[in-house]
C-alpha positions as CSV (number, residue, x, y, z in Angstrom):
1,X,64.2,44.9,117.4
2,X,64.8,47.5,114.7
3,X,64.8,46.2,111.1
4,X,61.8,44.0,111.7
5,X,59.5,44.1,108.7
6,X,56.5,42.1,107.5
7,X,58.1,42.2,104.1
8,X,61.5,40.9,105.3
9,X,63.4,38.9,102.8
10,X,66.2,37.7,105.2
11,X,65.5,36.2,108.5
12,X,68.3,36.5,111.0
13,X,68.3,34.4,114.1
14,X,70.8,33.9,116.9
15,X,70.8,31.8,120.1
16,X,70.6,34.7,122.6
17,X,70.6,38.5,122.8
18,X,74.3,38.4,123.8
19,X,74.9,37.5,120.1
20,X,73.2,40.7,118.9
21,X,76.5,42.8,118.7
22,X,77.8,40.3,116.1
23,X,74.5,39.7,114.3
24,X,73.6,43.4,114.1
25,X,76.5,43.7,111.5
26,X,74.3,41.7,109.2
27,X,71.3,44.0,109.8
28,X,73.5,47.0,109.1
29,X,74.8,45.6,105.8
30,X,71.4,44.5,104.6
31,X,70.2,48.0,105.5
32,X,72.9,49.5,103.3
33,X,71.6,47.4,100.4
34,X,68.0,48.2,101.2
35,X,67.1,44.6,101.9
36,X,64.4,44.2,104.6
37,X,65.3,41.8,107.4
38,X,64.3,40.8,110.9
39,X,66.5,39.8,113.8
40,X,65.4,37.4,116.5
41,X,67.0,35.6,119.5
42,X,65.7,32.1,119.7
43,X,67.6,29.2,121.3
44,X,67.6,25.9,119.4
45,X,68.1,24.1,122.7
46,X,65.9,26.1,125.2
47,X,63.0,26.9,122.8
48,X,63.0,24.5,119.9
49,X,59.2,24.7,119.3
50,X,59.4,28.5,119.2
51,X,62.3,28.2,116.7
52,X,60.3,25.8,114.5
53,X,57.3,28.2,114.5
54,X,59.6,31.1,113.6
55,X,61.0,29.1,110.6
56,X,57.5,28.1,109.4
57,X,56.1,31.6,109.8
58,X,59.1,33.2,108.2
59,X,58.8,31.1,105.1
60,X,55.1,31.9,104.8
61,X,55.8,35.7,105.2
62,X,58.4,35.8,102.4
63,X,61.8,35.0,104.0
64,X,64.0,33.8,101.2
65,X,67.3,33.3,103.1
66,X,68.2,32.7,106.7
67,X,71.3,33.9,108.5
68,X,71.8,32.0,111.8
69,X,74.5,32.9,114.3
70,X,75.6,30.6,117.1
71,X,78.4,30.1,119.5
72,X,79.9,27.1,121.3
73,X,78.1,23.9,120.3
74,X,76.5,26.1,117.6
75,X,73.6,23.9,116.6
76,X,71.2,26.7,115.6
77,X,72.3,27.0,111.9
78,X,72.0,23.3,111.4
79,X,68.6,23.1,113.1
80,X,67.3,25.9,110.9
81,X,68.7,24.1,107.8
82,X,67.0,20.9,108.9
83,X,63.6,22.6,109.0
84,X,63.7,24.6,105.7
85,X,64.9,24.2,102.1
86,X,65.7,27.9,102.0
87,X,69.5,28.8,102.0
88,X,71.0,29.0,105.5
89,X,74.2,31.0,106.2
90,X,75.9,30.2,109.5
91,X,77.8,32.8,111.4
92,X,80.1,31.3,114.1
93,X,79.9,33.6,117.1
94,X,83.3,34.3,118.8
95,X,83.7,32.5,122.2
96,X,86.2,32.5,125.0
97,X,87.2,29.0,124.0
98,X,89.5,29.2,121.0
99,X,88.1,32.5,119.9
100,X,85.1,30.8,118.2
101,X,86.9,27.9,116.6
102,X,84.5,25.6,118.4
103,X,81.6,27.5,116.8
104,X,83.1,27.4,113.4
105,X,83.8,23.7,113.5
106,X,80.3,22.9,114.8
107,X,78.6,24.9,111.9
108,X,80.8,23.9,109.0
109,X,80.6,20.1,109.6
110,X,77.0,19.6,108.7
111,X,76.0,16.1,107.5
112,X,75.4,15.4,103.8
113,X,71.9,16.5,102.9
114,X,71.6,19.4,105.3
115,X,74.0,22.1,103.9
116,X,74.8,25.4,105.8
117,X,77.0,27.9,104.0
118,X,79.4,29.2,106.7
119,X,81.3,32.5,106.9
120,X,84.3,33.4,109.2
121,X,84.0,33.7,112.9
122,X,82.1,36.9,113.6
123,X,81.5,37.4,109.8
124,X,77.9,38.5,109.9
125,X,78.6,41.3,107.4
126,X,79.8,38.8,104.9
127,X,76.8,36.6,105.7
128,X,74.6,39.5,104.7
129,X,76.5,40.1,101.5
130,X,76.2,36.4,100.6
131,X,72.4,36.6,101.3
132,X,72.2,39.6,99.1
133,X,74.1,37.8,96.3
134,X,71.6,34.9,96.5
135,X,68.6,37.3,96.4
136,X,70.2,39.2,93.5
137,X,70.0,36.2,91.2
138,X,66.3,37.1,90.7
139,X,66.4,40.8,91.4
140,X,68.1,43.1,88.9
141,X,67.7,46.2,91.1
142,X,69.6,44.4,93.9
143,X,72.3,43.3,91.4
144,X,72.8,47.0,90.5
145,X,73.0,48.0,94.3
146,X,75.6,45.2,94.9
147,X,77.7,46.3,91.9
148,X,77.6,49.9,93.3
149,X,78.6,48.7,96.7
150,X,81.6,46.8,95.3
151,X,82.6,49.8,93.2
152,X,82.4,52.2,96.2
153,X,84.4,49.7,98.3
154,X,87.1,49.7,95.6
155,X,87.1,53.5,95.3
156,X,87.5,53.9,99.0
157,X,90.6,51.7,99.0
158,X,92.0,53.4,95.9
159,X,91.5,56.9,97.4
160,X,93.1,55.9,100.8
161,X,96.1,58.1,101.4
162,X,98.2,55.2,102.4
163,X,97.9,53.9,98.8
164,X,98.9,57.2,97.2
165,X,102.3,55.9,96.0
166,X,100.6,53.0,94.3
167,X,98.2,55.1,92.2
168,X,100.9,56.3,89.8
169,X,102.7,53.0,89.6
170,X,102.4,51.0,86.4
171,X,102.3,47.3,86.1
172,X,105.5,45.6,85.2
C-alpha cells in the first residue's frame, strides 16, 4: 500500500480492504502534514496473531500513534488498545445497519483502563489530525505545519464567494 514507510510514525489498521476508501482519508491528511504512516488490513477476529505481531513490530519500528478503523462489531480499535500503551484513535466505519451507529457504539464504549479516542463515523481525516496533534506535542516543526494547515483552512472559508457579504460586516 502506498504511504508505507520504515519510518512511519502513525500505524493505520482496518479490518479489511473494503475499509480502505474510508481509511485512505487518514493517509491523505497525514501526507498533507508530511507525517509518515502505513496502512494495513488485518482482521482482529480472523487473524488475531498477525494483528498482535503487527502491533509489536510497529512499536519497535517507531509507531507513536495508532488509527484503527472498524465496522459492525468494531472490535479492532479495542484489541489494538489492549495490546499497546500508545494512543489509539478509533474510526467507526459506515455500515448498512444504522449508517455506522453500531460501529460508533462498539468503539466508544471501551472498558475503564483501555481507552480509545473515537472520532465521527467515517472521520478518518479527523483521526489523522488528532494523531498529528498528539505527535506535535514533542515536534515543533509539526506544530508549525498544523498551525499553517488551520490558517489555510480558515482563509479558504473566508475567501469563499458565498461568504462575500460577511466580509464587510462588522460585529454588533
